[in-house]
C-alpha positions in Angstrom: 11.2 6.4 -10.2 13.4 3.2 -10.1 13.4 0.2 -12.4 14.3 -3.4 -11.9 13.7 -6.9 -13.1 12.0 -7.9 -9.7 10.5 -5.1 -7.6 10.8 -1.6 -9.0 11.7 0.0 -5.7 12.6 -3.0 -3.5 13.3 -6.8 -3.7 12.8 -8.4 -0.2 14.4 -11.9 0.2 15.2 -13.8 3.3 14.5 -10.7 5.5 11.7 -9.2 7.5 12.0 -5.5 7.5 9.4 -3.1 8.7 8.7 -0.1 6.4 6.9 2.8 8.0 5.4 5.9 6.7 6.9 5.6 3.0 5.9 6.6 -0.4 6.5 4.3 -3.4 5.5 5.8 -6.7 6.7 5.9 -10.3 8.6 2.7 -10.0 8.6 0.0 -12.8 9.3 -3.9 -12.9 7.6 -6.7 -14.7 7.2 -8.4 -11.1 6.0 -6.0 -8.6 5.9 -2.4 -9.7 6.8 -1.3 -6.1 7.8 -4.5 -4.1 8.9 -8.0 -4.9 8.6 -10.3 -1.7 10.0 -13.8 -1.8 12.1 -16.5 -0.2 10.4 -16.7 3.3 10.2 -13.1 3.9 7.7 -11.4 6.2 8.0 -7.7 5.9 5.6 -5.4 7.4 4.3 -2.2 5.7 2.6 0.4 7.9 1.3 3.6 6.6 2.6 3.5 3.3 1.4 4.8 -0.1 1.9 3.1 -3.4 0.8 4.9 -6.5 1.8 5.2 -10.2 4.0 2.2 -10.2 4.0 0.0 -13.3 4.1 -3.8 -13.6 2.9 -6.7 -15.6 2.3 -8.7 -12.4 1.2 -6.6 -9.4 1.2 -2.9 -9.5 2.1 -2.3 -5.9 3.2 -5.9 -4.8 4.3 -9.3 -6.4 4.2 -12.0 -3.6 6.0 -15.2 -4.7 5.0 -18.8 -3.8 8.4 -19.1 -2.2 7.1 -17.7 1.0 6.8 -14.1 0.2 4.1 -12.9 2.6 4.0 -9.3 3.6 1.7 -7.7 6.3 0.2 -4.6 5.0 -1.6 -2.2 7.4 -3.0 1.4 7.2 -1.6 1.6 3.5 -3.1 3.0 0.3 -2.5 1.1 -2.9 -4.1 3.2 -5.7 -3.7 4.1 -9.2 -0.8 1.7 -10.0 -0.6 0.2 -13.5 -0.7 -3.6 -13.9 -1.4 -5.7 -17.1 -3.7 -7.8 -15.0 -5.2 -4.9 -13.0 -4.0 -6.2 -9.6 -2.4 -4.1 -7.0 -1.3 -7.2 -5.3 -0.3 -10.3 -7.3 0.1 -13.3 -5.0 1.0 -16.6 -6.7 0.1 -18.7 -3.7 -3.0 -18.8 -1.5 -0.8 -20.3 1.3 1.3 -17.4 1.4 -1.2 -14.8 0.7 -0.4 -11.3 2.1 -2.1 -10.2 5.3 -3.8 -6.9 4.4 -5.8 -5.1 7.0 -7.2 -1.4 7.3 -6.0 -0.6 3.8 -7.3 1.1 0.7 -6.7 -1.2 -2.3 -8.0 -0.4 -5.7 -9.8 -3.4 -7.2 -9.1 -5.3 -3.9 -12.6 -6.3 -3.2 -13.3 -9.9 -3.5 -9.6 -10.9 -3.3 -8.9 -13.8 -0.6 -6.3 -11.4 1.1 -8.8 -8.4 1.4 -9.0 -8.3 5.1 -10.8 -6.7 7.9 -11.1 -2.8 7.7 -10.0 -2.7 3.9 -11.8 -0.5 1.5 -11.8 0.0 -2.3 -12.6 3.5 -2.7 -10.8 6.6 -4.2 -8.5 7.9 -1.5 -8.9 11.5 -2.8 -5.3 12.6 -2.9 -4.7 16.3 -2.9 -2.7 16.5 -6.3 -1.1 13.4 -7.4 -0.4 15.0 -10.9 2.1 17.1 -9.1 3.3 14.3 -6.7 1.2 15.4 -3.9 -0.1 12.3 -2.2 -1.6 13.9 1.0 -5.2 13.4 1.7 -8.1 16.0 1.2 -10.4 16.6 4.1 -13.1 14.4 2.3 -10.9 11.4 1.9 -12.3 8.1 3.2 -8.8 7.1 4.4 -8.9 9.7 7.2 -9.4 8.0 10.6 -9.9 4.7 8.7 -6.7 2.9 9.9 -6.5 0.2 12.6 -8.0 1.5 15.7 -5.3 -0.5 17.6 -2.5 1.5 15.9 -0.8 4.4 17.5 -2.9 7.5 17.3 -1.9 10.2 14.5 0.1 13.3 15.9 -3.2 15.2 16.0 -4.6 12.6 18.5 -7.1 11.0 16.2 -7.3 7.4 14.9 -4.6 6.4 12.5 -5.2 7.6 8.8 -4.3 5.2 5.8 -1.4 6.2 3.8 2.1 7.6 4.4 0.8 11.2 5.2 -1.6 11.7 8.1 -4.2 14.4 7.8 -4.0 17.2 10.3 -7.7 17.4 11.7 -7.1 21.2 12.6 -6.9 21.9 8.9 -10.6 21.3 8.7 -11.5 23.4 11.7 -9.3 26.3 10.8 -10.6 26.7 7.1 
């Protein structure tokens, strides 16, 4: 629930942080509801969830033509609000984000929509009450990069900030 002129939750400039298993939601900015990446920065986002962020340009990410090139893997970018209906707004094809094994709403057909990406409702448990865990029927379960470390339950990595405990299904 942050607000800023550039990147509602985070502005990344001249740096290369690794952001792992994080939830970005209800942030607001005209440029990147969640994240604004610029100035030759190459941050990595692994197993993150972006939802309910609001922006004019890029509901989850705004990537500037000044070298803002994030790598986004095993993430979920869903239900963010953007005037142009883009989860990721990239101003340069040369510095396009590297997006793999990620669920991106309306991402199909974008030049950065990479290997293993899907554009399917992640089926969160109860996003109305801020529960962004996955239901057992989610297409994001075991859909992450197969070369990523396994989830704690020993299965292929899930997409998003919260892994789905496979034993939940067998115990129900």
